[in-house]
C-alpha positions in Angstrom: 9.0 29.8 -34.5 9.5 28.5 -30.9 12.6 29.6 -29.0 14.2 27.6 -26.1 12.4 28.7 -22.8 14.4 31.4 -20.9 13.7 29.5 -17.7 15.9 26.7 -18.9 18.7 29.1 -19.4 18.3 30.7 -16.0 18.6 27.4 -14.3 22.2 27.0 -15.5 23.5 30.6 -15.7 24.4 32.3 -12.4 24.0 35.8 -13.6 24.8 37.4 -10.3 27.6 35.0 -9.4 31.1 36.4 -9.5 33.0 33.3 -8.5 32.5 29.5 -8.6 34.7 27.3 -6.5 34.9 23.6 -7.2 37.1 21.0 -5.5 38.9 18.4 -7.5 38.0 15.6 -5.1 39.7 12.2 -4.9 41.8 10.8 -7.8 41.7 7.2 -8.9 45.3 7.5 -10.0 48.5 7.5 -7.9 48.5 11.1 -6.6 51.5 12.2 -4.8 50.9 12.4 -1.0 52.5 15.8 -0.7 50.6 17.4 -3.6 47.2 18.9 -2.6 44.3 18.7 -5.0 44.4 21.2 -7.9 41.5 23.6 -7.2 40.6 27.3 -7.3 38.0 29.9 -8.2 36.7 30.3 -11.7 35.2 33.7 -12.6 31.6 33.4 -14.0 30.9 36.3 -16.4 27.2 37.3 -16.3 27.2 38.0 -20.1 28.4 34.5 -21.0 26.7 31.1 -21.2 27.4 28.3 -18.7 30.7 28.3 -17.0 33.2 25.9 -18.6 31.3 25.6 -22.0 30.7 29.1 -23.3 34.1 29.9 -24.8 36.8 28.0 -26.6 38.9 28.1 -23.4 36.0 27.5 -21.1 35.4 30.9 -19.6 36.1 34.6 -20.0 39.5 34.2 -18.3 40.6 31.5 -20.7 41.5 29.1 -17.9 40.9 25.9 -19.9 39.4 24.5 -16.7 35.9 23.2 -16.4 33.7 22.4 -13.3 32.2 19.4 -15.3 33.4 15.8 -15.2 34.7 14.1 -18.4 33.8 10.8 -19.9 33.6 7.6 -17.8 36.0 4.7 -18.4 35.0 2.7 -21.5 33.0 5.5 -23.1 32.0 5.0 -26.7 33.5 7.0 -29.6 31.5 8.5 -32.4 33.0 10.4 -35.4 31.0 13.1 -37.2 32.6 13.8 -40.6 31.6 17.4 -41.6 34.1 18.3 -44.3 35.2 21.1 -42.0 37.7 21.8 -39.2 36.0 22.6 -36.0 38.1 24.7 -33.5 35.2 26.1 -31.5 32.7 23.8 -29.8 30.4 25.3 -27.2 27.4 24.1 -25.1 24.6 26.4 -24.1 22.2 26.2 -21.1 19.8 24.4 -23.4 22.2 21.4 -23.8 22.7 21.9 -27.5 26.2 22.2 -28.9 27.2 25.0 -31.2 30.2 24.6 -33.4 32.1 27.3 -35.4 34.0 25.4 -38.1 35.9 26.2 -41.3 34.9 24.3 -44.4 37.7 22.5 -46.1 36.3 23.6 -49.5 36.7 27.3 -49.7 37.6 27.8 -46.1 34.1 29.3 -45.4 33.3 29.7 -41.6 30.2 27.7 -40.9 28.1 27.5 -37.7 26.7 24.0 -36.9 24.1 23.1 -34.3 24.3 19.6 -32.7 22.2 17.5 -30.5 24.6 16.8 -27.6 23.1 13.4 -27.0 23.1 12.3 -30.7 25.0 9.2 -31.9 25.6 7.5 -35.2 28.1 7.8 -38.0 26.9 11.2 -39.3 24.3 12.1 -36.6 24.0 15.3 -34.6 24.0 18.1 -37.1 20.6 19.8 -36.7 21.3 22.9 -38.7 24.2 24.9 -40.4 24.7 28.5 -41.4 27.7 29.7 -43.5 29.2 33.1 -42.6 31.1 35.6 -44.7 34.7 34.5 -45.1 37.6 36.4 -43.6 41.2 35.5 -42.8 42.3 32.0 -41.7 42.0 33.0 -38.0 39.1 35.4 -38.5 35.9 33.9 -37.3 37.6 31.2 -35.3 37.1 32.7 -31.9 33.5 33.2 -30.7 31.5 32.7 -27.6 28.0 31.9 -26.4 26.2 34.7 -24.6 23.7 34.4 -21.7 20.9 33.7 -24.2 22.8 30.8 -25.9 23.5 33.0 -29.0 26.9 32.6 -30.7 28.7 35.9 -30.8 31.1 36.2 -33.7 32.6 38.8 -36.1 32.3 37.6 -39.7 34.6 38.4 -42.6 32.4 41.5 -43.4 33.5 42.9 -40.1 30.0 42.7 -38.6 29.4 41.7 -35.0 26.8 39.0 -35.2 24.6 37.1 -32.7 23.6 33.8 -34.1 20.5 32.3 -32.5 19.0 28.8 -32.9 15.2 28.4 -33.0 13.0 25.5 -33.6 10.0 25.9 -35.9 6.5 24.5 -35.7 7.7 21.8 -38.2 10.2 20.6 -35.6 13.2 21.7 -37.7 16.0 23.8 -36.1 17.2 26.9 -37.9 20.1 29.3 -37.3 19.5 33.0 -37.7 22.1 35.8 -37.6 21.3 39.3 -36.3 23.8 42.2 -36.8 24.6 43.9 -33.5 27.2 46.3 -34.9 29.0 47.2 -38.2 32.7 47.4 -37.4 33.8 48.2 -41.0 34.5 51.9 -40.1 36.6 50.9 -37.1 38.6 48.0 -38.7 40.6 48.6 -41.9 39.8 46.7 -45.0 41.8 43.5 -45.1 42.0 43.2 -41.3 39.9 40.7 -39.4 38.9 40.1 -35.8 40.9 37.2 -34.1 39.8 37.6 -30.5 36.4 38.3 -28.9 35.2 38.4 -25.2 32.7 40.3 -23.1 33.7 42.2 -20.0 31.7 42.3 -16.8 29.7 45.4 -17.8 28.5 44.1 -21.1 31.0 45.6 -23.5 32.0 43.2 -26.3 35.8 43.5 -26.7 37.6 42.5 -29.9 41.2 42.4 -31.2 42.2 42.2 -34.8 45.1 40.5 -36.5 46.7 43.8 -37.3 46.5 45.1 -33.7 43.3 47.1 -33.4 41.7 46.6 -30.0 38.3 47.9 -29.0 34.8 47.2 -27.8 31.2 47.6 -28.7 29.3 49.1 -25.8 25.8 48.0 -24.8 24.5 51.1 -26.6 26.2 50.1 -29.8 29.0 52.6 -29.7 32.4 51.4 -30.9 35.7 52.6 -29.4 39.2 51.4 -30.5 42.8 51.8 -29.8 45.7 50.8 -32.0 48.7 48.8 -30.8 52.1 49.9 -32.0 52.8 49.4 -35.7 54.0 45.9 -36.6 52.4 44.2 -33.5 49.9 41.5 -34.6 47.3 39.6 -32.5 47.2 35.9 -33.5 45.2 34.5 -30.5 42.1 35.3 -28.6 41.6 37.7 -25.7 40.5 37.3 -22.1 38.6 39.4 -19.5 38.4 39.4 -15.7 36.0 40.7 -12.9 38.5 43.5 -12.1 37.6 45.1 -15.5 40.8 44.0 -17.2 41.0 42.7 -20.7 44.2 40.9 -21.6 45.7 40.8 -25.2 48.9 39.2 -26.2 50.4 40.6 -29.4 53.4 39.2 -31.2 55.6 41.5 -29.1 54.0 42.2 -25.7 51.3 41.3 -23.2 48.7 44.1 -22.6 46.0 44.7 -20.1 43.3 47.2 -21.1 40.1 48.5 -19.5 37.2 50.7 -20.4 37.5 54.3 -19.3 34.9 57.0 -20.0 33.5 54.8 -22.9 36.9 54.3 -24.5 39.4 51.4 -24.4 42.6 52.4 -22.4 45.8 50.5 -22.0 46.6 49.8 -18.3 50.0 48.4 -19.0 52.2 46.9 -21.6 54.9 44.3 -20.9 57.3 43.1 -23.7 58.4 39.5 -23.7 61.1 37.6 -25.6 59.6 36.8 -29.0 62.7 35.1 -30.3 64.3 35.5 -33.7 61.6 33.7 -35.8 58.4 31.6 -35.7 59.0 28.1 -34.4 57.7 25.0 -36.1 54.4 24.0 -34.5 53.3 27.6 -34.0 51.1 29.8 -36.1 52.8 33.2 -35.5 56.1 34.7 -34.6 55.6 35.4 -30.9 53.6 33.9 -28.1 51.1 31.2 -29.0 49.1 31.9 -25.8 45.7 33.3 -25.3 46.4 35.1 -22.0 45.1 33.2 -19.0 43.6 34.9 -15.9 43.9 32.9 -12.7 44.5 33.2 -8.9 43.8 31.5 -5.6 41.4 34.2 -4.2 39.3 35.8 -7.0 40.5 33.9 -10.0 41.9 37.0 -11.7 45.0 38.0 -9.6 47.5 36.9 -12.3 48.0 36.6 -16.0 50.0 33.8 -17.7 51.5 33.4 -21.2 54.4 31.4 -22.7 57.1 33.4 -24.6 58.9 32.5 -27.8 62.6 32.7 -26.6 65.0 30.9 -28.9 66.8 28.6 -26.5 64.1 27.7 -24.1 60.7 29.2 -23.8 59.6 30.6 -20.4 56.3 30.7 -18.6 55.6 34.3 -17.7 53.3 35.2 -14.8 52.3 38.9 -14.3 50.1 40.5 -11.7 46.9 41.8 -13.2 46.1 45.4 -12.6 49.8 46.5 -12.5 51.7 44.2 -14.9 54.3 43.6 -12.3 56.2 40.4 -13.3 55.7 37.7 -10.6 58.0 35.2 -12.3 59.6 34.0 -15.5 60.5 30.3 -15.4 61.9 28.0 -18.1 59.6 25.2 -19.2 61.0 22.3 -21.3 58.3 22.3 -23.9 60.2 23.7 -26.9 57.4 26.0 -27.9 53.6 26.3 -27.4 50.7 27.4 -29.5 48.3 26.6 -26.7 46.9 28.8 -23.9 48.2 27.7 -20.5 45.8 25.9 -18.2 45.7 27.8 -14.9 43.6 27.7 -11.8 44.3 28.5 -8.1 48.1 28.5 -7.9 48.8 25.9 -10.6 49.7 26.4 -14.3 50.1 23.7 -16.9 51.9 24.3 -20.2 51.7 21.9 -23.2 54.2 21.7 -26.0 53.2 22.0 -29.7 56.8 22.3 -31.0 57.1 20.5 -34.3 53.4 19.9 -34.6 52.6 19.4 -38.4 50.0 22.1 -39.1 48.9 21.8 -42.8 48.9 25.5 -43.2 49.7 28.7 -41.4 48.1 32.2 -41.6 49.2 34.6 -44.3 52.1 36.7 -43.0 53.2 34.2 -40.3 56.7 34.1 -41.8 58.9 31.0 -42.2 59.5 28.6 -39.3 63.1 28.2 -38.1 63.9 25.4 -38.4 61.4 24.6 -41.2 60.3 21.5 -39.4 61.1 19.5 -36.3 60.0 16.2 -34.6 56.9 16.4 -32.4 58.0 15.1 -29.1 55.3 16.8 -27.0 55.6 17.5 -23.3 53.4 18.9 -20.5 54.7 20.8 -17.5 53.2 21.9 -14.2 54.4 25.0 -12.4 53.0 26.2 -9.1 53.1 29.7 -7.6 54.4 29.6 -4.0 55.7 32.0 -1.4 59.2 31.3 -3.0 58.0 32.1 -6.5 57.2 29.9 -9.4 58.3 26.3 -8.8 58.4 23.5 -11.4 56.4 20.5 -10.1 56.7 17.9 -12.9 57.3 17.4 -16.6 55.5 14.7 -18.6 56.4 13.3 -22.1 52.7 13.1 -23.2 52.3 14.2 -26.9 49.1 16.2 -26.5 47.6 16.8 -30.0 44.9 19.1 -28.6 44.4 21.9 -26.1 44.2 20.0 -22.8 41.2 20.6 -20.5 41.4 20.3 -16.7 38.3 19.0 -14.9 37.8 20.1 -11.3 35.0 17.6 -11.0 37.0 14.4 -11.7 40.5 15.7 -11.1 41.9 14.8 -14.5 43.5 16.6 -17.4 41.7 15.5 -20.6 43.3 15.5 -24.1 43.9 13.6 -27.3 47.4 12.2 -27.7 49.2 11.6 -31.0 50.4 8.0 -31.4 53.4 7.3 -33.7 57.1 8.2 -34.1 58.4 11.6 -33.2 58.8 12.4 -36.9 55.1 12.5 -37.7 53.6 10.6 -40.6 50.1 10.3 -42.3 49.8 6.9 -40.6 49.9 8.4 -37.0 46.9 7.6 -34.8 45.4 9.2 -31.7 44.0 8.2 -28.4 42.0 9.9 -25.7 44.0 10.2 -22.4 43.3 11.4 -18.9 46.4 12.8 -17.0 46.8 13.0 -13.3 47.5 16.7 -12.4 49.3 15.7 -9.3 52.0 13.6 -11.0 51.7 14.1 -14.8 51.1 10.3 -15.2 48.6 9.0 -17.8 46.0 7.2 -15.7 43.6 6.1 -18.5 43.7 5.9 -22.3 41.2 5.0 -25.1 42.3 4.3 -28.7 40.4 6.3 -31.3 39.5 5.3 -34.9 41.1 6.9 -37.9 44.4 8.6 -38.6 45.3 12.1 -39.8 41.7 12.6 -41.2 40.7 13.0 -37.6 43.8 15.0 -36.5 42.7 17.3 -33.6 45.3 19.8 -34.8 45.8 21.4 -31.4 42.2 22.5 -31.1 40.3 22.8 -27.8 37.9 20.1 -26.5 34.5 20.7 -25.0 33.3 18.7 -22.0 29.5 18.7 -21.8 27.2 18.6 -18.8 26.3 15.1 -19.9 29.9 13.9 -19.4 30.9 13.6 -23.0 34.1 15.1 -24.6 33.7 16.7 -28.0 36.9 17.3 -29.9 37.1 19.2 -33.2 39.3 17.7 -35.8 40.6 18.6 -39.3 37.5 17.1 -40.9 34.7 17.2 -38.3 34.1 16.2 -34.7 35.0 13.2 -32.5 32.6 12.6 -29.6 33.7 10.4 -26.6 31.0 9.4 -24.2 
């Protein structure tokens, strides 16, 4: 077998770098004269793959920001039907795309390896590897480490590193190595939902039933249990300051490693409302916590609560948990992690989005359904506090991604009436972060068979956007 040369990886991974600062540059749209470019530092974790492409939300801090430019105007569109929903698409330093998908038949998590430059109606899948099945959200969150291996916990509660190698026959193969057995630390019937490395090499995890812990570089496992009844339905984030952020269905936490054990730095309860909202997958926040800040990229943490009347963006100071602000945002509810960089935060609405299923134990939605009207809001941190900047009516059907290289917010938009139907379509749009206006759009083929289902996009170094859908992958560019 031949592995990808390590020199190729080293060219793209700044192992010693702590921060990367990229300016948004000039916009081709109608930027407001009094709004400076959206920019700020992104924290590069030395145990992750390339910045912007190694986690579902781009980086360890879950910023949903990338230093890479998106597709050029008029880019082509390719659909890869895989018979699987693909929420996690990542690109390594070798330029290959690794997808963690859930097969429609049997809901088996499956790792796919793609050629990032491939085209054609079914092209791109170089290899696949099924993993042990867990819960609906178990096995969804994963990341690429600094050797381009997919790090994931399977349904057997084993921490795996999945490598891709090319044999002498030219064929690619995926191989899984067990780093740790977590079955003695995670109760039977519980599954890992969130996974991230910290800056010292610990691999942190959080389970659906509220067990938080890490596997140390020596293989030792340490855990702490959140209060009874608190679930974790989203991923987790880490920062250079040693913090690891977890949002349960009741509170926002920041933890750190102390003497080889996980320790809770602080806990801050939020308004979880009286029930799960339509367009959300749990009763509580839908946010993976987002680290951001204008100096180091980790001064603050952001989530969106689940208050009944109007949800609020909550910004807390990392390290202490001190609340910086709590400001209403007119998005109804959000299952998405906020975009955040520098002093700007963007919140997208998923209220009323027609998910075909929800995790077991999520509880009924109140009301049972609602129109999907969408909405995207920008809030800036200023000396006066959190200040709303604009609200847009865009009906984002995916987790938006902000590019600092081209100064645009990239997403797929649902096209059709507010009361969604199987005949709805989708288009690819670029939104101006200065004004909230859509500055470019490209119609996409297909209807609900290619529903992006509020999954995160990947922008590759080649300038393509890969978007997971309910049945495979759409590639633009």
